C-alpha positions in Angstrom: 0.0 0.0 0.0 1.3 3.4 -1.0 2.0 5.6 2.0 0.3 9.0 2.3 2.9 11.6 3.2 0.7 14.0 5.1 -0.7 11.1 7.1 2.8 10.0 8.2 3.8 13.6 8.9 0.7 14.1 11.1 1.6 10.8 13.0 5.1 12.1 13.4 3.8 15.4 14.9 1.4 13.5 17.0 4.0 11.1 18.5 6.2 14.1 19.4 3.3 15.6 21.2 2.7 12.3 23.1 6.3 12.2 24.2 6.3 15.9 25.3 3.0 15.4 27.1 4.3 12.4 29.1 7.6 14.1 29.8 5.7 17.1 31.2 3.4 14.8 33.2 6.4 13.0 34.8 8.0 16.3 35.8 4.7 17.7 37.1 4.3 14.7 39.4 8.0 14.9 40.6 9.5 17.2 43.2 11.5 19.1 40.6 8.5 20.2 38.5 5.9 20.4 41.2 5.7 24.2 41.2 6.1 24.8 37.5 2.8 26.4 36.5 3.8 26.8 32.9 4.3 23.0 32.7 0.8 22.5 33.9 -0.6 24.9 31.3 1.4 23.4 28.5 0.4 19.9 29.6 -3.3 20.9 29.6 -2.9 22.5 26.1 -1.3 19.4 24.6 -3.8 17.1 26.2 -6.8 18.9 24.8 -5.9 17.6 21.3 -3.1 15.1 21.0 -5.1 12.0 21.8 -8.1 13.2 19.7 -5.6 13.7 16.9 -4.4 10.1 17.1 -7.9 8.7 17.4 -9.0 10.6 14.3 -5.9 9.3 12.4 -6.7 5.8 13.6 -10.2 6.1 12.1 -9.3 7.4 8.7 -8.4 4.0 7.1 -11.1 1.9 8.9 -13.6 2.0 6.0 -10.9 0.8 3.5 -9.9 -2.0 5.9 -13.5 -3.1 6.5 -14.0 -3.5 2.7 -11.4 -6.3 2.8 -13.8 -8.3 5.0 -14.7 -8.5 8.6 -12.5 -11.6 9.2 -9.5 -9.9 7.8 -10.2 -6.8 9.8 -10.5 -8.7 13.1 -7.4 -10.8 12.5 -5.5 -7.7 11.8 -6.2 -6.4 15.3 -4.3 -9.3 17.0 -0.7 -8.4 15.9 -1.3 -4.7 15.7 -3.2 -3.9 18.9 -3.9 -6.9 21.1 -0.4 -8.4 21.3 1.4 -5.1 21.8 -1.1 -4.2 24.5 -0.6 -7.3 26.6 3.1 -7.7 25.9 4.2 -4.1 26.7 1.7 -3.6 29.5 3.3 -6.6 31.2 6.9 -5.5 30.6 6.4 -1.8 31.6 4.3 -2.6 34.7 6.8 -5.2 35.8 9.6 -2.6 35.6 7.5 0.0 37.4 6.7 -2.5 40.2 10.4 -3.5 40.5 11.5 0.2 40.8 9.3 0.7 43.8 9.5 4.2 45.3 11.9 5.4 42.5 8.9 6.1 40.3 6.4 8.9 40.8 3.5 6.5 41.4 4.7 3.2 43.0 2.7 0.1 42.3 1.2 -1.4 45.5 0.4 -4.9 44.0 1.6 -6.9 41.1 -0.5 -10.0 40.1 -3.9 -8.3 40.6 -2.9 -5.7 38.1 -1.4 -8.1 35.6 -4.3 -10.5 35.8 -6.8 -7.6 35.3 -5.2 -6.4 32.1 -8.2 -7.8 30.0 -10.4 -5.2 31.6 -8.2 -2.7 33.4 -5.3 -0.7 31.8 -1.9 0.5 32.9 -0.1 3.7 31.9 -0.3 4.8 28.3 -1.6 1.5 27.1 -5.1 2.6 27.7 -4.9 4.0 24.1 -4.5 0.5 22.6 -7.2 -0.9 24.8 -9.7 1.9 23.8 -8.7 1.7 20.1 -9.4 -2.1 20.1 -12.9 -1.5 21.3 -13.5 1.3 18.9 -12.5 -1.0 16.1 -15.0 -3.6 17.4 -17.7 -0.9 17.6 -17.0 0.2 14.0 -17.2 -3.4 12.9 -20.6 -3.9 14.5 -22.2 -0.5 14.0 -21.1 1.0 10.7 -22.9 -1.5 8.5 -26.1 -0.8 10.6 -25.9 2.9 11.3 -23.7 4.2 8.4 -20.7 6.4 9.0 -22.8 9.5 9.8 -24.9 7.5 12.3 -21.7 6.2 13.9 -20.6 9.8 14.5 -23.9 10.6 16.1 -23.7 7.5 18.3 -20.1 8.5 19.4 -21.3 12.0 20.2 -24.1 10.6 22.3 -21.7 8.3 24.2 -19.4 11.3 25.0 -22.4 13.1 26.5 -23.5 10.0 28.4 -19.9 9.6 29.8 -20.5 13.0 31.6 -23.4 11.7 33.7 -22.8 8.0 34.1 -20.4 6.4 36.6 -18.3 4.1 34.4 -15.1 2.1 34.8 -12.2 4.2 33.7 -11.3 2.2 30.5 -14.9 2.3 29.4 -15.2 6.0 30.1 -12.1 6.6 28.0 -13.6 4.7 25.1 -16.8 6.8 25.4 -14.9 10.1 25.8 -12.7 9.6 22.7 -14.8 7.6 20.3 -16.1 10.8 18.7 -12.8 11.7 17.0 -12.3 8.2 15.9 -15.8 8.2 14.4 -15.1 11.5 12.6 -12.0 9.9 11.1 -14.1 6.9 10.0 -16.7 9.3 8.5 -14.3 11.5 6.7 -11.8 8.9 5.4 -8.6 10.3 3.9 -10.5 11.6 0.9 -12.9 13.6 3.0 -10.1 15.0 5.2 -8.2 16.0 2.0 -11.2 17.9 0.8 -11.9 19.5 4.1 -8.4 20.5 5.2 -5.5 19.1 3.2 -6.2 20.8 -0.1 -6.9 24.2 1.4 -4.6 27.2 0.8 -1.2 27.4 2.5 -2.0 30.7 4.2 -5.1 29.2 5.8 -3.2 26.2 7.0 0.0 27.9 8.1 -1.4 31.1 9.7 -5.2 31.1 10.3 -5.8 27.6 11.6 -2.9 27.7 14.1 -4.0 31.1 15.4 -7.6 30.0 15.9 -6.4 26.8 17.6 -4.1 28.7 20.0 -6.8 31.2 20.8 -9.4 28.5 21.5 -7.0 26.5 23.7 -6.2 29.7 25.6 -9.9 30.5 26.1 -10.5 26.9 27.3 -7.6 27.2 29.7 -9.0 30.4 31.1 -12.4 28.7 31.6 -11.0 25.8 33.6 -11.9 27.4 37.0 -15.5 27.5 35.9 -16.0 24.2 34.1 -13.5 22.3 36.2 -14.0 23.8 39.7 -13.6 20.4 41.3 -9.9 20.2 40.2 -7.3 22.9 41.1 -5.2 23.1 37.9 -2.0 24.5 39.5 -1.9 21.9 42.3 -3.4 18.9 40.5 -1.4 15.9 39.3 -1.1 14.9 35.6 -4.1 12.5 35.6 -6.4 15.1 37.0 -5.2 17.7 34.5 -5.8 15.2 31.7 -9.3 14.8 33.0 -9.9 18.5 32.7 -8.5 18.5 29.1 -10.8 15.7 28.0 -14.1 17.1 29.3 -16.9 18.3 27.0 -16.1 22.0 27.2 -12.7 21.4 25.8 -14.0 19.9 22.6 -13.8 23.1 20.6 -10.1 23.4 21.4 -9.6 19.8 20.4 -11.4 20.2 17.0 -9.6 23.4 16.0 -6.2 22.1 17.2 -6.6 18.8 15.3 -7.5 20.7 12.2 -4.5 23.0 12.6 -2.1 20.0 13.1 -3.5 18.2 10.0 -3.2 21.4 7.9 0.3 22.0 9.1 1.3 18.4 8.5 0.2 18.8 4.8 2.3 21.9 4.1 4.8 20.9 1.4 7.9 21.4 3.5 6.4 19.6 6.5 4.9 16.7 4.6 8.3 16.1 2.9 10.2 16.3 6.2 12.3 13.1 6.4 12.4 13.1 10.2 8.6 13.6 10.6 8.0 10.9 8.0 10.4 8.6 9.8 8.8 9.3 13.2 5.4 8.8 11.7 6.4 5.3 10.5 7.9 4.5 13.9 4.9 5.4 16.1 4.4 2.0 17.6 8.0 1.4 19.0 8.1 5.0 20.2 4.7 4.6 21.8 5.3 1.4 23.7 8.9 2.3 24.8 9.0 6.0 25.4 7.7 6.1 28.9 10.4 3.7 30.1 13.1 6.0 28.5 11.4 9.2 29.9 11.1 7.8 33.4 14.5 6.2 33.4 16.2 9.4 32.2 14.3 11.6 34.7 15.1 9.3 37.6 18.8 9.0 36.9 19.3 12.7 36.3 17.3 13.8 39.4 18.8 11.2 41.7 22.3 12.0 40.7 21.6 15.7 40.7 23.0 16.1 37.2 20.3 18.5 35.9 18.3 20.7 38.2 16.8 23.1 35.7 13.3 21.9 34.9 13.2 23.1 31.3 16.6 21.5 30.5 15.5 18.2 32.1 12.3 18.3 30.0 14.3 18.7 26.8 16.7 15.8 27.7 13.8 13.6 28.6 11.9 14.3 25.4 15.1 13.6 23.4 15.5 10.3 25.2 11.8 9.4 24.8 11.9 9.9 21.1 15.3 8.5 20.1 15.9 5.8 22.7 13.0 3.7 21.3 14.3 4.2 17.7 17.7 2.8 18.7 16.0 -0.2 20.2 13.8 -0.6 17.1 16.9 -0.5 14.8 18.6 -3.3 16.9 15.5 -5.5 17.1 14.9 -5.1 13.4 18.4 -6.2 12.7 17.8 -9.3 14.9 14.5 -10.0 13.1 12.4 -9.5 16.3 10.2 -6.6 15.4 7.2 -8.8 14.4 7.4 -10.6 17.8 7.6 -7.3 19.7 4.6 -5.8 18.0 6.6 -3.1 16.2 5.2 -3.9 12.7 
């Protein structure tokens, strides 16, 4: 299958945002970054749209894949989502448990968490869990509701998630299904017509300015719509909760449009590093937290870097390029298929 440059570029931008977001979260929850208000504001801004972006990107090719048959679609989920989810949840949580109090949030028990992975997620792997169930929903519902009906269904679920008490993994599916459904509805052709083929001035100036203004307005409204959580003293999970609430949807929509437009600009879409990162999203995704946390723990414990901004930059670099080194080694050894990297 021929690769779409703007799609890989958007994935590259998205995975950079994911790594920066988790690096910020790790610092926010550590002693070094506890009083960094700017980190919390930046974390909130990124979290309003970086996961909606990835869910939309995940939905774009679903219609095309479903046309190959439901059996083919289902079998494709095993090596691409199910296996990486269980393998890397097990590996990362085992490391977290072994490190004890060295990590920001020490694990209190081991086997109850491992055995509950089929219905309870750990760390960043909730994304794979939610994506699996979104694919299952698309398989069941699109043929019955149509793509437009699927979007309306997803919007209704997001509204219901506000008022129903749900298990966290299920709540995350309900909260993020809308952007996945929009991706399914649009397909790559629809997104090209809506965003990608628009003028450069609109994509490089207008859309980013509107996105920044909307995120800033949403951030200023947090004390009203998120009065139950104090932004400047909250931990990263609570701030993510604020960023994913219904009032932040406008910021998510405008920012996702801005990222997609920016990714399709000729110089950006042809960027070798973004294209490379976009094709390496899985190894970066499953490995980056271990590199981020490991780098942060070593540098803070040994008192090698005390400036929060410098520590953030070093952690982001480690989180992006550490996994790429591992991927290159495992590819040379012929292990990528077994590690869920392909």
